[in-house]
C-alpha positions, -999 to 999 in steps of 0.1 A, spaced: 277 453 652 259 421 661 269 389 643 242 375 620 237 337 623 228 321 591 233 288 573 257 293 544 270 258 538 259 236 509 264 199 515 270 179 483 295 156 466 314 132 489 294 141 520 262 132 501 274 96 498 281 94 535 247 109 544 227 87 520 246 56 532 236 65 568 200 72 559 195 40 538 215 17 560 200 27 594 168 7 593 163 -24 614 164 -48 584 197 -36 568 215 -24 599 210 -58 616 221 -78 586 186 -91 577 191 -85 539 218 -86 513 228 -50 502 238 -44 466 252 -9 463 263 9 431 232 -2 411 231 26 386 201 15 367 193 -23 369 210 -54 381 200 -89 369 197 -116 395 203 -150 377 186 -181 388 196 -216 377 175 -248 378 185 -283 368 168 -317 366 184 -349 378 219 -342 365 235 -374 378 229 -403 353 241 -438 349 276 -441 335 281 -450 298 310 -449 274 295 -420 255 287 -384 262 249 -382 267 235 -347 270 203 -358 288 200 -331 315 183 -298 313 196 -264 327 171 -236 329 183 -201 335 158 -174 346 163 -140 360 148 -113 382 155 -76 378 166 -54 407 157 -19 396 160 8 423 136 37 419 145 73 423 132 92 453 136 127 467 130 149 498 123 186 493 117 206 524 115 244 529 117 257 564 116 293 577 146 302 600 124 325 620 104 295 632 136 280 648 152 312 660 145 307 697 156 270 695 187 280 677 196 306 704 190 280 731 213 255 713 240 282 711 237 288 748 240 251 756 208 245 776 208 209 788 174 202 773 191 204 739 223 185 747 214 157 723 210 180 693 239 186 669 259 217 674 248 233 641 213 239 628 223 223 594 234 191 611 201 190 630 181 193 598 201 166 581 199 142 611 161 147 612 157 140 575 181 110 578 160 94 605 128 99 584 143 85 553 156 54 572 122 49 587 105 51 553 130 28 536 125 2 564 87 3 558 91 1 520 114 -29 522 86 -51 536 52 -34 530 58 -8 503 34 -4 474 48 10 441 15 27 433 19 49 464 40 80 461 74 77 478 72 39 479 85 9 459 71 -26 459 82 -43 492 87 -80 497 52 -86 509 37 -75 476 63 -93 456 58 -126 475 20 -124 472 23 -121 434 46 -151 431 30 -185 429 63 -202 437 64 -187 472 50 -211 498 19 -195 512 4 -201 546 -29 -185 557 -23 -165 589 -42 -166 622 -45 -139 648 -14 -146 668 -16 -149 706 7 -163 733 -14 -194 733 -11 -203 696 21 -186 685 43 -218 690 19 -239 668 17 -211 641 55 -207 640 58 -245 637 36 -244 606 61 -220 590 91 -242 600 74 -273 587 68 -256 553 105 -246 549 119 -265 519 145 -291 528 169 -274 504 174 -245 528 164 -260 562 196 -257 583 211 -230 562 233 -207 583 216 -176 571 180 -189 573 158 -166 594 122 -162 606 112 -126 599 83 -118 622 59 -90 630 63 -72 663 31 -88 677 44 -122 668 76 -116 687 58 -103 717 35 -133 718 64 -157 714 84 -141 742 52 -142 764 48 -179 756 83 -186 768 72 -173 802 53 -205 810 16 -211 817 24 -247 826 20 -258 790 41 -271 761 65 -287 786 77 -253 798 63 -256 832 49 -228 853 82 -209 854 87 -209 817 118 -214 796 150 -219 817 128 -211 848 130 -174 840 92 -168 840 84 -135 823 120 -123 824 127 -138 790 154 -120 770 149 -104 736 184 -109 723 193 -141 704 157 -150 701 152 -182 680 126 -208 672 137 -244 667 172 -232 662 163 -206 636 170 -170 644 140 -148 649 143 -114 632 118 -89 645 104 -63 621 86 -34 636 74 -22 602 59 -55 591 23 -50 602 7 -78 623 5 -116 622 31 -120 595 61 -143 593 86 -149 565 111 -178 564 139 -170 540 177 -169 537 193 -135 540 213 -143 508 180 -147 489 167 -112 498 183 -81 481 182 -44 487 196 -23 458 206 13 457 230 36 440 242 51 473 278 52 462 274 67 428 277 103 419 240 110 413 233 112 450 231 146 466 219 163 497 219 200 501 210 225 528 205 258 511 201 291 528 179 311 503 188 345 518 214 352 492 192 340 464 158 355 470 162 375 502 139 352 522 145 335 555 139 301 541 161 271 542 157 243 517 167 207 523 171 186 491 178 149 490 179 124 461 185 87 463 175 53 447 162 22 465 144 -11 457 142 -47 467 141 -81 449 146 -117 458 161 -147 440 143 -180 444 106 -178 453 102 -215 460 127 -212 489 106 -185 507 77 -192 531 51 -165 536 27 -166 566 2 -138 559 
């Protein structure tokens, strides 16, 4: 009698935490250390901000309470999201057989069909989270308010009107952002310039030369158009490239001032691959994922938005 191939494993519990961690932490922003991750946020987390006036006063013999301390707060409240998929095994039967036979065209796929489904969903979740972190809109299903919407709504954030970035003007436009960085954070070790993909491309092209800006015809370090992408910086500030950030956008901020919150380590997370054959006699496979995610920042006056 021939062996029947079916998916009978349900993934949940501890494995779910590992999966959710991988899915949420695989995006460019989080994976490359561009944001502060706050795990285990079950419901809400309060981010405290403190502001003082001139606290150093002339000395006297008496205690004189003449300073002011203002405490304000922001709320980091991750929202709940889910993935519900239903796939028919019959649609994948030929691929499944090919995987079992080890055809080289499928060498990069996981050994089991369940792992393949989970890896596929994991990549899609990571991609969506990366997009949401910067450009998400809470009113859109499957999204939370990203930093761009939060910054635009905050009058404390330093705003600069953007131009269409080209290799000819990118240096001048980036300099506008650097000039607007508050002195309180300029020189901070975790200060970064978060830039759109097109801004990074234009900047790298500008380093190639054109005989302008003192670079000479052969560009920075005489490399011409062979400029490297790694360790990119502007005026000594690391440049952090964001593929999901749209176009013509730059943010100057400290990593320690930007937060991503999730409950990825708590017991409410779950991911399941369910073979429905034993439940309803169908050939369907269901993939079920649940997770929480959201972003927040601390001090708006220490953020520059070029948009």
